[in-house]
All heavy atoms as a GROMACS GRO file, in nm:
protein
  589
    1MET      N    1  -1.540   2.526  -1.154
    1MET     CA    2  -1.603   2.412  -1.216
    1MET      C    3  -1.560   2.286  -1.142
    1MET      O    4  -1.443   2.268  -1.114
    1MET     CB    5  -1.556   2.406  -1.360
    1MET     CG    6  -1.665   2.375  -1.456
    1MET     SD    7  -1.603   2.379  -1.626
    1MET     CE    8  -1.653   2.544  -1.668
    2VAL      N    9  -1.653   2.197  -1.112
    2VAL     CA   10  -1.621   2.073  -1.042
    2VAL      C   11  -1.665   1.958  -1.131
    2VAL      O   12  -1.776   1.954  -1.181
    2VAL     CB   13  -1.694   2.065  -0.906
    2VAL    CG1   14  -1.668   1.933  -0.839
    2VAL    CG2   15  -1.651   2.181  -0.817
    3PHE      N   16  -1.574   1.864  -1.153
    3PHE     CA   17  -1.602   1.748  -1.235
    3PHE      C   18  -1.589   1.623  -1.149
    3PHE      O   19  -1.494   1.610  -1.074
    3PHE     CB   20  -1.500   1.735  -1.349
    3PHE     CG   21  -1.502   1.849  -1.445
    3PHE    CD1   22  -1.416   1.956  -1.430
    3PHE    CD2   23  -1.591   1.850  -1.551
    3PHE    CE1   24  -1.417   2.061  -1.518
    3PHE    CE2   25  -1.593   1.954  -1.640
    3PHE     CZ   26  -1.507   2.060  -1.624
    4PRO      N   27  -1.682   1.528  -1.159
    4PRO     CA   28  -1.663   1.401  -1.090
    4PRO      C   29  -1.553   1.323  -1.162
    4PRO      O   30  -1.549   1.319  -1.284
    4PRO     CB   31  -1.798   1.332  -1.104
    4PRO     CG   32  -1.860   1.394  -1.224
    4PRO     CD   33  -1.807   1.534  -1.232
    5LEU      N   34  -1.463   1.264  -1.086
    5LEU     CA   35  -1.349   1.194  -1.146
    5LEU      C   36  -1.342   1.050  -1.098
    5LEU      O   37  -1.370   1.021  -0.983
    5LEU     CB   38  -1.217   1.263  -1.109
    5LEU     CG   39  -1.201   1.407  -1.152
    5LEU    CD1   40  -1.066   1.459  -1.104
    5LEU    CD2   41  -1.210   1.420  -1.301
    6TRP      N   42  -1.302   0.964  -1.186
    6TRP     CA   43  -1.265   0.827  -1.150
    6TRP      C   44  -1.117   0.819  -1.173
    6TRP      O   45  -1.068   0.838  -1.283
    6TRP     CB   46  -1.335   0.725  -1.238
    6TRP     CG   47  -1.480   0.710  -1.213
    6TRP    CD1   48  -1.557   0.784  -1.130
    6TRP    CD2   49  -1.566   0.616  -1.273
    6TRP    NE1   50  -1.685   0.743  -1.134
    6TRP    CE2   51  -1.694   0.639  -1.223
    6TRP    CE3   52  -1.548   0.515  -1.365
    6TRP    CZ2   53  -1.803   0.563  -1.260
    6TRP    CZ3   54  -1.657   0.441  -1.402
    6TRP    CH2   55  -1.783   0.464  -1.349
    7LEU      N   56  -1.041   0.789  -1.069
    7LEU     CA   57  -0.897   0.786  -1.080
    7LEU      C   58  -0.848   0.643  -1.068
    7LEU      O   59  -0.906   0.561  -1.001
    7LEU     CB   60  -0.833   0.871  -0.969
    7LEU     CG   61  -0.881   1.015  -0.966
    7LEU    CD1   62  -0.818   1.086  -0.847
    7LEU    CD2   63  -0.843   1.087  -1.094
    8THR      N   64  -0.736   0.614  -1.130
    8THR     CA   65  -0.676   0.482  -1.116
    8THR      C   66  -0.530   0.496  -1.082
    8THR      O   67  -0.466   0.592  -1.120
    8THR     CB   68  -0.693   0.396  -1.244
    8THR    OG1   69  -0.570   0.342  -1.282
    8THR    CG2   70  -0.750   0.469  -1.356
    9ALA      N   71  -0.478   0.405  -1.007
    9ALA     CA   72  -0.336   0.406  -0.970
    9ALA      C   73  -0.261   0.311  -1.061
    9ALA      O   74  -0.314   0.210  -1.106
    9ALA     CB   75  -0.320   0.363  -0.825
   10VAL      N   76  -0.138   0.344  -1.090
   10VAL     CA   77  -0.056   0.262  -1.178
   10VAL      C   78   0.022   0.161  -1.094
   10VAL      O   79   0.073   0.193  -0.989
   10VAL     CB   80   0.042   0.351  -1.257
   10VAL    CG1   81   0.133   0.269  -1.345
   10VAL    CG2   82  -0.034   0.453  -1.339
   11GLY      N   83   0.030   0.039  -1.144
   11GLY     CA   84   0.114  -0.061  -1.080
   11GLY      C   85   0.053  -0.134  -0.963
   11GLY      O   86   0.124  -0.194  -0.885
   12ARG      N   87  -0.075  -0.134  -0.949
   12ARG     CA   88  -0.138  -0.208  -0.839
   12ARG      C   89  -0.132  -0.358  -0.868
   12ARG      O   90  -0.154  -0.400  -0.980
   12ARG     CB   91  -0.284  -0.167  -0.823
   12ARG     CG   92  -0.304  -0.025  -0.783
   12ARG     CD   93  -0.296  -0.014  -0.635
   12ARG     NE   94  -0.329   0.121  -0.596
   12ARG     CZ   95  -0.361   0.154  -0.476
   12ARG    NH1   96  -0.364   0.065  -0.381
   12ARG    NH2   97  -0.388   0.279  -0.446
   13ALA      N   98  -0.108  -0.437  -0.764
   13ALA     CA   99  -0.098  -0.581  -0.781
   13ALA      C  100  -0.236  -0.649  -0.778
   13ALA      O  101  -0.250  -0.760  -0.825
   13ALA     CB  102  -0.010  -0.640  -0.671
   14GLN      N  103  -0.337  -0.582  -0.724
   14GLN     CA  104  -0.468  -0.642  -0.712
   14GLN      C  105  -0.534  -0.656  -0.849
   14GLN      O  106  -0.506  -0.581  -0.940
   14GLN     CB  107  -0.560  -0.555  -0.624
   14GLN     CG  108  -0.513  -0.541  -0.483
   14GLN     CD  109  -0.417  -0.425  -0.466
   14GLN    OE1  110  -0.377  -0.360  -0.560
   14GLN    NE2  111  -0.378  -0.400  -0.343
   15ALA      N  112  -0.622  -0.753  -0.860
   15ALA     CA  113  -0.696  -0.772  -0.985
   15ALA      C  114  -0.792  -0.657  -1.006
   15ALA      O  115  -0.862  -0.616  -0.914
   15ALA     CB  116  -0.773  -0.904  -0.980
   16PRO      N  117  -0.797  -0.600  -1.127
   16PRO     CA  118  -0.888  -0.488  -1.152
   16PRO      C  119  -1.033  -0.534  -1.155
   16PRO      O  120  -1.062  -0.649  -1.184
   16PRO     CB  121  -0.844  -0.437  -1.289
   16PRO     CG  122  -0.775  -0.553  -1.352
   16PRO     CD  123  -0.717  -0.634  -1.242
   17VAL      N  124  -1.122  -0.441  -1.124
   17VAL     CA  125  -1.265  -0.466  -1.125
   17VAL      C  126  -1.328  -0.369  -1.224
   17VAL      O  127  -1.300  -0.250  -1.221
   17VAL     CB  128  -1.326  -0.444  -0.984
   17VAL    CG1  129  -1.475  -0.465  -0.987
   17VAL    CG2  130  -1.259  -0.535  -0.883
   18GLU      N  131  -1.413  -0.419  -1.314
   18GLU     CA  132  -1.477  -0.333  -1.413
   18GLU      C  133  -1.588  -0.253  -1.346
   18GLU      O  134  -1.673  -0.308  -1.280
   18GLU     CB  135  -1.534  -0.418  -1.527
   18GLU     CG  136  -1.425  -0.490  -1.604
   18GLU     CD  137  -1.480  -0.572  -1.719
   18GLU    OE1  138  -1.600  -0.559  -1.749
   18GLU    OE2  139  -1.404  -0.648  -1.777
   19THR      N  140  -1.584  -0.119  -1.366
   19THR     CA  141  -1.685  -0.034  -1.303
   19THR      C  142  -1.742   0.070  -1.397
   19THR      O  143  -1.824   0.150  -1.356
   19THR     CB  144  -1.625   0.038  -1.182
   19THR    OG1  145  -1.516   0.118  -1.227
   19THR    CG2  146  -1.581  -0.058  -1.075
   20ALA      N  147  -1.700   0.074  -1.522
   20ALA     CA  148  -1.747   0.178  -1.613
   20ALA      C  149  -1.892   0.153  -1.652
   20ALA      O  150  -1.936   0.040  -1.663
   20ALA     CB  151  -1.660   0.181  -1.739
   21PRO      N  152  -1.969   0.260  -1.670
   21PRO     CA  153  -2.108   0.243  -1.712
   21PRO      C  154  -2.117   0.189  -1.854
   21PRO      O  155  -2.024   0.205  -1.933
   21PRO     CB  156  -2.165   0.385  -1.704
   21PRO     CG  157  -2.047   0.475  -1.711
   21PRO     CD  158  -1.932   0.398  -1.653
   22ALA      N  159  -2.229   0.125  -1.885
   22ALA     CA  160  -2.248   0.072  -2.020
   22ALA      C  161  -2.240   0.185  -2.122
   22ALA      O  162  -2.290   0.294  -2.098
   22ALA     CB  163  -2.384   0.002  -2.029
   23GLY      N  164  -2.173   0.160  -2.233
   23GLY     CA  165  -2.161   0.260  -2.337
   23GLY      C  166  -2.044   0.355  -2.318
   23GLY      O  167  -2.029   0.448  -2.394
   24ALA      N  168  -1.963   0.336  -2.216
   24ALA     CA  169  -1.848   0.424  -2.195
   24ALA      C  170  -1.750   0.406  -2.310
   24ALA      O  171  -1.737   0.299  -2.367
   24ALA     CB  172  -1.779   0.390  -2.062
   25ALA      N  173  -1.680   0.513  -2.344
   25ALA     CA  174  -1.587   0.511  -2.456
   25ALA      C  175  -1.477   0.407  -2.434
   25ALA      O  176  -1.445   0.331  -2.522
   25ALA     CB  177  -1.526   0.649  -2.477
   26GLU      N  178  -1.420   0.405  -2.315
   26GLU     CA  179  -1.318   0.307  -2.280
   26GLU      C  180  -1.343   0.263  -2.137
   26GLU      O  181  -1.388   0.342  -2.055
   26GLU     CB  182  -1.179   0.368  -2.291
   26GLU     CG  183  -1.138   0.400  -2.434
   26GLU     CD  184  -0.998   0.457  -2.440
   26GLU    OE1  185  -0.915   0.422  -2.354
   26GLU    OE2  186  -0.973   0.536  -2.530
   27LEU      N  187  -1.310   0.140  -2.107
   27LEU     CA  188  -1.332   0.085  -1.975
   27LEU      C  189  -1.218   0.126  -1.882
   27LEU      O  190  -1.101   0.111  -1.916
   27LEU     CB  191  -1.339  -0.068  -1.983
   27LEU     CG  192  -1.370  -0.141  -1.856
   27LEU    CD1  193  -1.509  -0.104  -1.807
   27LEU    CD2  194  -1.363  -0.290  -1.880
   28VAL      N  195  -1.251   0.179  -1.767
   28VAL     CA  196  -1.152   0.210  -1.664
   28VAL      C  197  -1.164   0.101  -1.560
   28VAL      O  198  -1.270   0.078  -1.503
   28VAL     CB  199  -1.179   0.348  -1.600
   28VAL    CG1  200  -1.082   0.373  -1.486
   28VAL    CG2  201  -1.169   0.457  -1.705
   29ARG      N  202  -1.055   0.033  -1.536
   29ARG     CA  203  -1.055  -0.077  -1.441
   29ARG      C  204  -1.002  -0.028  -1.307
   29ARG      O  205  -0.894   0.028  -1.300
   29ARG     CB  206  -0.969  -0.191  -1.492
   29ARG     CG  207  -1.022  -0.247  -1.623
   29ARG     CD  208  -0.928  -0.353  -1.678
   29ARG     NE  209  -0.972  -0.396  -1.808
   29ARG     CZ  210  -1.060  -0.494  -1.830
   29ARG    NH1  211  -1.113  -0.557  -1.729
   29ARG    NH2  212  -1.095  -0.527  -1.953
   30LEU      N  213  -1.081  -0.051  -1.203
   30LEU     CA  214  -1.046  -0.006  -1.069
   30LEU      C  215  -1.034  -0.124  -0.975
   30LEU      O  216  -1.113  -0.218  -0.982
   30LEU     CB  217  -1.151   0.091  -1.015
   30LEU     CG  218  -1.177   0.216  -1.098
   30LEU    CD1  219  -1.293   0.294  -1.039
   30LEU    CD2  220  -1.053   0.301  -1.105
   31THR      N  221  -0.936  -0.116  -0.884
   31THR     CA  222  -0.924  -0.219  -0.782
   31THR      C  223  -1.032  -0.198  -0.677
   31THR      O  224  -1.098  -0.093  -0.673
   31THR     CB  225  -0.786  -0.211  -0.713
   31THR    OG1  226  -0.777  -0.087  -0.643
   31THR    CG2  227  -0.672  -0.225  -0.814
   32VAL      N  228  -1.049  -0.294  -0.591
   32VAL     CA  229  -1.146  -0.283  -0.482
   32VAL      C  230  -1.110  -0.163  -0.393
   32VAL      O  231  -1.197  -0.086  -0.352
   32VAL     CB  232  -1.150  -0.414  -0.400
   32VAL    CG1  233  -1.236  -0.398  -0.275
   32VAL    CG2  234  -1.199  -0.529  -0.486
   33GLU      N  235  -0.981  -0.144  -0.367
   33GLU     CA  236  -0.936  -0.032  -0.284
   33GLU      C  237  -0.967   0.103  -0.351
   33GLU      O  238  -1.008   0.198  -0.286
   33GLU     CB  239  -0.786  -0.042  -0.255
   33GLU     CG  240  -0.749  -0.156  -0.162
   33GLU     CD  241  -0.738  -0.290  -0.233
   33GLU    OE1  242  -0.749  -0.295  -0.358
   33GLU    OE2  243  -0.723  -0.392  -0.163
   34GLU      N  244  -0.948   0.110  -0.483
   34GLU     CA  245  -0.977   0.233  -0.556
   34GLU      C  246  -1.127   0.262  -0.554
   34GLU      O  247  -1.168   0.378  -0.537
   34GLU     CB  248  -0.925   0.223  -0.699
   34GLU     CG  249  -0.774   0.223  -0.706
   34GLU     CD  250  -0.720   0.178  -0.840
   34GLU    OE1  251  -0.790   0.109  -0.916
   34GLU    OE2  252  -0.603   0.210  -0.868
   35GLN      N  253  -1.207   0.159  -0.571
   35GLN     CA  254  -1.352   0.178  -0.565
   35GLN      C  255  -1.394   0.228  -0.427
   35GLN      O  256  -1.480   0.316  -0.416
   35GLN     CB  257  -1.424   0.047  -0.595
   35GLN     CG  258  -1.412   0.004  -0.739
   35GLN     CD  259  -1.484  -0.127  -0.762
   35GLN    OE1  260  -1.596  -0.145  -0.717
   35GLN    NE2  261  -1.420  -0.217  -0.833
   36ALA      N  262  -1.333   0.174  -0.320
   36ALA     CA  263  -1.364   0.217  -0.185
   36ALA      C  264  -1.326   0.364  -0.165
   36ALA      O  265  -1.401   0.440  -0.103
   36ALA     CB  266  -1.292   0.129  -0.083
   37TRP      N  267  -1.211   0.404  -0.219
   37TRP     CA  268  -1.168   0.543  -0.206
   37TRP      C  269  -1.266   0.636  -0.276
   37TRP      O  270  -1.305   0.739  -0.220
   37TRP     CB  271  -1.028   0.562  -0.264
   37TRP     CG  272  -0.969   0.695  -0.231
   37TRP    CD1  273  -0.891   0.725  -0.124
   37TRP    CD2  274  -0.985   0.816  -0.306
   37TRP    NE1  275  -0.858   0.858  -0.127
   37TRP    CE2  276  -0.915   0.917  -0.238
   37TRP    CE3  277  -1.053   0.850  -0.422
   37TRP    CZ2  278  -0.910   1.048  -0.283
   37TRP    CZ3  279  -1.047   0.981  -0.467
   37TRP    CH2  280  -0.976   1.079  -0.397
   38ILE      N  281  -1.308   0.599  -0.395
   38ILE     CA  282  -1.404   0.681  -0.469
   38ILE      C  283  -1.538   0.687  -0.397
   38ILE      O  284  -1.601   0.792  -0.389
   38ILE     CB  285  -1.419   0.631  -0.614
   38ILE    CG1  286  -1.290   0.662  -0.689
   38ILE    CG2  287  -1.540   0.693  -0.682
   38ILE    CD1  288  -1.282   0.602  -0.826
   39ALA      N  289  -1.582   0.575  -0.339
   39ALA     CA  290  -1.707   0.574  -0.264
   39ALA      C  291  -1.697   0.669  -0.143
   39ALA      O  292  -1.795   0.735  -0.108
   39ALA     CB  293  -1.741   0.433  -0.219
   40ALA      N  294  -1.580   0.678  -0.082
   40ALA     CA  295  -1.559   0.766   0.032
   40ALA      C  296  -1.540   0.912  -0.009
   40ALA      O  297  -1.553   1.002   0.074
   40ALA     CB  298  -1.439   0.718   0.113
   41HIS      N  299  -1.506   0.936  -0.135
   41HIS     CA  300  -1.482   1.072  -0.186
   41HIS      C  301  -1.561   1.092  -0.315
   41HIS      O  302  -1.504   1.096  -0.424
   41HIS     CB  303  -1.333   1.092  -0.213
   41HIS     CG  304  -1.246   1.068  -0.096
   41HIS    ND1  305  -1.195   0.943  -0.066
   41HIS    CD2  306  -1.202   1.150   0.002
   41HIS    CE1  307  -1.123   0.951   0.044
   41HIS    NE2  308  -1.126   1.076   0.087
   42PRO      N  309  -1.694   1.105  -0.307
   42PRO     CA  310  -1.776   1.112  -0.428
   42PRO      C  311  -1.755   1.238  -0.512
   42PRO      O  312  -1.784   1.238  -0.630
   42PRO     CB  313  -1.920   1.103  -0.377
   42PRO     CG  314  -1.911   1.151  -0.236
   42PRO     CD  315  -1.775   1.111  -0.187
   43VAL      N  316  -1.704   1.344  -0.451
   43VAL     CA  317  -1.678   1.468  -0.525
   43VAL      C  318  -1.532   1.503  -0.510
   43VAL      O  319  -1.479   1.507  -0.398
   43VAL     CB  320  -1.765   1.584  -0.472
   43VAL    CG1  321  -1.728   1.715  -0.542
   43VAL    CG2  322  -1.912   1.554  -0.491
   44ILE      N  323  -1.466   1.526  -0.623
   44ILE     CA  324  -1.326   1.568  -0.623
   44ILE      C  325  -1.323   1.706  -0.686
   44ILE      O  326  -1.371   1.725  -0.798
   44ILE     CB  327  -1.238   1.470  -0.702
   44ILE    CG1  328  -1.246   1.331  -0.639
   44ILE    CG2  329  -1.094   1.519  -0.706
   44ILE    CD1  330  -1.183   1.223  -0.722
   45ARG      N  331  -1.269   1.802  -0.617
   45ARG     CA  332  -1.264   1.939  -0.668
   45ARG      C  333  -1.128   1.964  -0.733
   45ARG      O  334  -1.026   1.924  -0.681
   45ARG     CB  335  -1.288   2.038  -0.556
   45ARG     CG  336  -1.423   2.019  -0.491
   45ARG     CD  337  -1.449   2.124  -0.387
   45ARG     NE  338  -1.570   2.094  -0.313
   45ARG     CZ  339  -1.692   2.125  -0.352
   45ARG    NH1  340  -1.711   2.186  -0.465
   45ARG    NH2  341  -1.796   2.095  -0.278
   46ALA      N  342  -1.132   2.030  -0.848
   46ALA     CA  343  -1.010   2.063  -0.921
   46ALA      C  344  -1.002   2.214  -0.937
   46ALA      O  345  -1.100   2.278  -0.973
   46ALA     CB  346  -1.010   1.995  -1.057
   47GLY      N  347  -0.885   2.270  -0.912
   47GLY     CA  348  -0.865   2.412  -0.930
   47GLY      C  349  -0.786   2.438  -1.056
   47GLY      O  350  -0.717   2.350  -1.107
   48HIS      N  351  -0.798   2.558  -1.108
   48HIS     CA  352  -0.728   2.596  -1.231
   48HIS      C  353  -0.661   2.730  -1.211
   48HIS      O  354  -0.715   2.818  -1.144
   48HIS     CB  355  -0.826   2.608  -1.348
   48HIS     CG  356  -0.899   2.483  -1.380
   48HIS    ND1  357  -0.842   2.379  -1.448
   48HIS    CD2  358  -1.025   2.445  -1.352
   48HIS    CE1  359  -0.931   2.282  -1.461
   48HIS    NE2  360  -1.043   2.320  -1.404
   49ASP      N  361  -0.546   2.748  -1.271
   49ASP     CA  362  -0.480   2.878  -1.278
   49ASP      C  363  -0.512   2.935  -1.415
   49ASP      O  364  -0.454   2.892  -1.516
   49ASP     CB  365  -0.329   2.861  -1.259
   49ASP     CG  366  -0.254   2.992  -1.265
   49ASP    OD1  367  -0.316   3.096  -1.297
   49ASP    OD2  368  -0.132   2.991  -1.240
   50ALA      N  369  -0.604   3.029  -1.422
   50ALA     CA  370  -0.652   3.083  -1.549
   50ALA      C  371  -0.547   3.163  -1.624
   50ALA      O  372  -0.571   3.208  -1.735
   50ALA     CB  373  -0.775   3.169  -1.525
   51THR      N  374  -0.429   3.178  -1.567
   51THR     CA  375  -0.321   3.251  -1.634
   51THR      C  376  -0.215   3.155  -1.691
   51THR      O  377  -0.109   3.199  -1.733
   51THR     CB  378  -0.253   3.350  -1.539
   51THR    OG1  379  -0.190   3.278  -1.432
   51THR    CG2  380  -0.354   3.448  -1.482
   52TYR      N  381  -0.243   3.027  -1.688
   52TYR     CA  382  -0.145   2.927  -1.728
   52TYR      C  383  -0.184   2.863  -1.862
   52TYR      O  384  -0.208   2.744  -1.874
   52TYR     CB  385  -0.131   2.821  -1.618
   52TYR     CG  386  -0.003   2.742  -1.624
   52TYR    CD1  387   0.120   2.805  -1.624
   52TYR    CD2  388  -0.007   2.604  -1.630
   52TYR    CE1  389   0.236   2.732  -1.630
   52TYR    CE2  390   0.109   2.530  -1.635
   52TYR     CZ  391   0.231   2.594  -1.634
   52TYR     OH  392   0.347   2.522  -1.641
   53SER      N  393  -0.189   2.944  -1.966
   53SER     CA  394  -0.225   2.900  -2.100
   53SER      C  395  -0.115   2.811  -2.156
   53SER      O  396   0.002   2.835  -2.128
   53SER     CB  397  -0.242   3.025  -2.187
   53SER     OG  398  -0.268   2.991  -2.319
   54PRO      N  399  -0.145   2.706  -2.227
   54PRO     CA  400  -0.272   2.659  -2.281
   54PRO      C  401  -0.343   2.560  -2.190
   54PRO      O  402  -0.445   2.505  -2.227
   54PRO     CB  403  -0.231   2.591  -2.411
   54PRO     CG  404  -0.101   2.526  -2.377
   54PRO     CD  405  -0.033   2.628  -2.284
   55TYR      N  406  -0.288   2.536  -2.071
   55TYR     CA  407  -0.348   2.436  -1.982
   55TYR      C  408  -0.482   2.483  -1.928
   55TYR      O  409  -0.577   2.405  -1.922
   55TYR     CB  410  -0.251   2.402  -1.869
   55TYR     CG  411  -0.122   2.348  -1.924
   55TYR    CD1  412  -0.009   2.427  -1.934
   55TYR    CD2  413  -0.115   2.218  -1.971
   55TYR    CE1  414   0.108   2.378  -1.987
   55TYR    CE2  415   0.002   2.167  -2.026
   55TYR     CZ  416   0.113   2.248  -2.033
   55TYR     OH  417   0.228   2.200  -2.088
   56ALA      N  418  -0.490   2.606  -1.886
   56ALA     CA  419  -0.616   2.663  -1.839
   56ALA      C  420  -0.612   2.813  -1.863
   56ALA      O  421  -0.512   2.878  -1.840
   56ALA     CB  422  -0.635   2.633  -1.690
   57MET      N  423  -0.723   2.865  -1.914
   57MET     CA  424  -0.737   3.008  -1.935
   57MET      C  425  -0.885   3.042  -1.929
   57MET      O  426  -0.970   2.954  -1.936
   57MET     CB  427  -0.675   3.051  -2.066
   57MET     CG  428  -0.738   2.988  -2.190
   57MET     SD  429  -0.622   2.977  -2.324
   57MET     CE  430  -0.611   2.801  -2.342
   58GLN      N  431  -0.914   3.169  -1.916
   58GLN     CA  432  -1.052   3.212  -1.907
   58GLN      C  433  -1.096   3.269  -2.041
   58GLN      O  434  -1.026   3.351  -2.100
   58GLN     CB  435  -1.063   3.320  -1.799
   58GLN     CG  436  -1.198   3.333  -1.739
   58GLN     CD  437  -1.193   3.417  -1.612
   58GLN    OE1  438  -1.100   3.491  -1.588
   58GLN    NE2  439  -1.296   3.403  -1.531
   59ASP      N  440  -1.213   3.223  -2.091
   59ASP     CA  441  -1.263   3.276  -2.219
   59ASP      C  442  -1.343   3.404  -2.194
   59ASP      O  443  -1.356   3.449  -2.080
   59ASP     CB  444  -1.344   3.170  -2.295
   59ASP     CG  445  -1.475   3.132  -2.228
   59ASP    OD1  446  -1.515   3.197  -2.129
   59ASP    OD2  447  -1.540   3.038  -2.276
   60ALA      N  448  -1.397   3.462  -2.300
   60ALA     CA  449  -1.470   3.588  -2.290
   60ALA      C  450  -1.593   3.577  -2.201
   60ALA      O  451  -1.636   3.676  -2.142
   60ALA     CB  452  -1.511   3.635  -2.430
   61ALA      N  453  -1.650   3.458  -2.189
   61ALA     CA  454  -1.768   3.438  -2.105
   61ALA      C  455  -1.732   3.407  -1.960
   61ALA      O  456  -1.820   3.384  -1.878
   61ALA     CB  457  -1.852   3.324  -2.163
   62GLY      N  458  -1.602   3.405  -1.929
   62GLY     CA  459  -1.559   3.378  -1.792
   62GLY      C  460  -1.544   3.231  -1.759
   62GLY      O  461  -1.518   3.195  -1.645
   63GLN      N  462  -1.558   3.142  -1.857
   63GLN     CA  463  -1.545   2.999  -1.836
   63GLN      C  464  -1.398   2.958  -1.848
   63GLN      O  465  -1.324   3.014  -1.928
   63GLN     CB  466  -1.626   2.921  -1.940
   63GLN     CG  467  -1.775   2.946  -1.931
   63GLN     CD  468  -1.833   2.896  -1.802
   63GLN    OE1  469  -1.807   2.785  -1.760
   63GLN    NE2  470  -1.912   2.979  -1.737
   64ILE      N  471  -1.358   2.858  -1.771
   64ILE     CA  472  -1.222   2.804  -1.782
   64ILE      C  473  -1.219   2.709  -1.901
   64ILE      O  474  -1.302   2.618  -1.912
   64ILE     CB  475  -1.181   2.729  -1.654
   64ILE    CG1  476  -1.183   2.823  -1.534
   64ILE    CG2  477  -1.044   2.665  -1.670
   64ILE    CD1  478  -1.083   2.936  -1.540
   65VAL      N  479  -1.126   2.732  -1.992
   65VAL     CA  480  -1.109   2.648  -2.111
   65VAL      C  481  -0.962   2.611  -2.122
   65VAL      O  482  -0.877   2.671  -2.058
   65VAL     CB  483  -1.156   2.721  -2.240
   65VAL    CG1  484  -1.305   2.749  -2.235
   65VAL    CG2  485  -1.078   2.849  -2.262
   66GLY      N  486  -0.932   2.510  -2.203
   66GLY     CA  487  -0.795   2.468  -2.224
   66GLY      C  488  -0.778   2.319  -2.206
   66GLY      O  489  -0.875   2.243  -2.200
   67ILE      N  490  -0.655   2.277  -2.194
   67ILE     CA  491  -0.621   2.135  -2.185
   67ILE      C  492  -0.672   2.075  -2.054
   67ILE      O  493  -0.728   1.965  -2.053
   67ILE     CB  494  -0.470   2.114  -2.201
   67ILE    CG1  495  -0.426   2.160  -2.340
   67ILE    CG2  496  -0.431   1.969  -2.176
   67ILE    CD1  497  -0.275   2.170  -2.358
   68ASP      N  498  -0.652   2.144  -1.941
   68ASP     CA  499  -0.694   2.090  -1.811
   68ASP      C  500  -0.843   2.054  -1.807
   68ASP      O  501  -0.877   1.939  -1.774
   68ASP     CB  502  -0.663   2.189  -1.699
   68ASP     CG  503  -0.514   2.199  -1.668
   68ASP    OD1  504  -0.436   2.119  -1.720
   68ASP    OD2  505  -0.478   2.289  -1.589
   69PRO      N  506  -0.933   2.146  -1.839
   69PRO     CA  507  -1.075   2.109  -1.833
   69PRO      C  508  -1.112   2.003  -1.936
   69PRO      O  509  -1.203   1.922  -1.912
   69PRO     CB  510  -1.150   2.240  -1.856
   69PRO     CG  511  -1.051   2.336  -1.906
   69PRO     CD  512  -0.916   2.288  -1.866
   70ASP      N  513  -1.043   2.001  -2.051
   70ASP     CA  514  -1.070   1.896  -2.150
   70ASP      C  515  -1.036   1.758  -2.094
   70ASP      O  516  -1.114   1.663  -2.106
   70ASP     CB  517  -0.990   1.920  -2.277
   70ASP     CG  518  -1.038   2.042  -2.355
   70ASP    OD1  519  -1.149   2.093  -2.326
   70ASP    OD2  520  -0.964   2.085  -2.446
   71TYR      N  521  -0.919   1.747  -2.031
   71TYR     CA  522  -0.880   1.618  -1.970
   71TYR      C  523  -0.974   1.580  -1.858
   71TYR      O  524  -1.014   1.463  -1.845
   71TYR     CB  525  -0.736   1.622  -1.919
   71TYR     CG  526  -0.634   1.586  -2.024
   71TYR    CD1  527  -0.537   1.676  -2.062
   71TYR    CD2  528  -0.636   1.461  -2.084
   71TYR    CE1  529  -0.443   1.643  -2.159
   71TYR    CE2  530  -0.543   1.427  -2.180
   71TYR     CZ  531  -0.446   1.518  -2.218
   71TYR     OH  532  -0.354   1.486  -2.312
   72LEU      N  533  -1.011   1.674  -1.773
   72LEU     CA  534  -1.102   1.643  -1.662
   72LEU      C  535  -1.238   1.594  -1.714
   72LEU      O  536  -1.297   1.503  -1.656
   72LEU     CB  537  -1.119   1.764  -1.571
   72LEU     CG  538  -0.997   1.799  -1.487
   72LEU    CD1  539  -1.021   1.930  -1.413
   72LEU    CD2  540  -0.962   1.687  -1.392
   73GLU      N  541  -1.285   1.652  -1.821
   73GLU     CA  542  -1.411   1.609  -1.882
   73GLU      C  543  -1.400   1.465  -1.931
   73GLU      O  544  -1.489   1.383  -1.908
   73GLU     CB  545  -1.450   1.703  -1.996
   73GLU     CG  546  -1.579   1.663  -2.065
   73GLU     CD  547  -1.702   1.674  -1.978
   73GLU    OE1  548  -1.703   1.756  -1.885
   73GLU    OE2  549  -1.797   1.598  -2.002
   74LEU      N  550  -1.291   1.432  -1.999
   74LEU     CA  551  -1.270   1.295  -2.050
   74LEU      C  552  -1.261   1.195  -1.935
   74LEU      O  553  -1.318   1.087  -1.938
   74LEU     CB  554  -1.145   1.288  -2.136
   74LEU     CG  555  -1.155   1.354  -2.273
   74LEU    CD1  556  -1.018   1.358  -2.339
   74LEU    CD2  557  -1.256   1.283  -2.360
   75ILE      N  558  -1.187   1.232  -1.829
   75ILE     CA  559  -1.174   1.144  -1.714
   75ILE      C  560  -1.310   1.123  -1.648
   75ILE      O  561  -1.346   1.012  -1.612
   75ILE     CB  562  -1.072   1.202  -1.614
   75ILE    CG1  563  -0.932   1.195  -1.674
   75ILE    CG2  564  -1.076   1.125  -1.482
   75ILE    CD1  565  -0.829   1.277  -1.598
   76GLY      N  566  -1.386   1.231  -1.636
   76GLY     CA  567  -1.519   1.220  -1.576
   76GLY      C  568  -1.613   1.131  -1.654
   76GLY      O  569  -1.696   1.061  -1.599
   77GLN      N  570  -1.600   1.131  -1.786
   77GLN     CA  571  -1.685   1.046  -1.870
   77GLN      C  572  -1.649   0.899  -1.854
   77GLN      O  573  -1.735   0.813  -1.868
   77GLN     CB  574  -1.669   1.085  -2.017
   77GLN     CG  575  -1.729   1.218  -2.052
   77GLN     CD  576  -1.695   1.260  -2.194
   77GLN    OE1  577  -1.635   1.185  -2.270
   77GLN    NE2  578  -1.733   1.382  -2.229
   78ARG      N  579  -1.524   0.872  -1.826
   78ARG     CA  580  -1.479   0.733  -1.816
   78ARG      C  581  -1.488   0.682  -1.674
   78ARG      O  582  -1.488   0.568  -1.646
   78ARG     CB  583  -1.336   0.720  -1.869
   78ARG     CG  584  -1.337   0.747  -2.017
   78ARG     CD  585  -1.203   0.723  -2.079
   78ARG     NE  586  -1.218   0.740  -2.221
   78ARG     CZ  587  -1.145   0.822  -2.293
   78ARG    NH1  588  -1.048   0.889  -2.239
   78ARG    NH2  589  -1.166   0.833  -2.421
   0.00000   0.00000   0.00000
């Protein structure tokens, strides 16, 4: 499963820039440098260890479920 992610770095001195789409649950503020990095890397792939419950596991349908995919989904929405 691949989720698009918006990442932010902690402790940046640059002024944040608002980039979240209208109606987003919470605003994620990104610096100009972070926006440039995301523009250069539009797809971020995440792997899961399906044997590492409760973080990631495989359900009966073969889908990865658990804390990891839940967090990735929330990050992708923001």
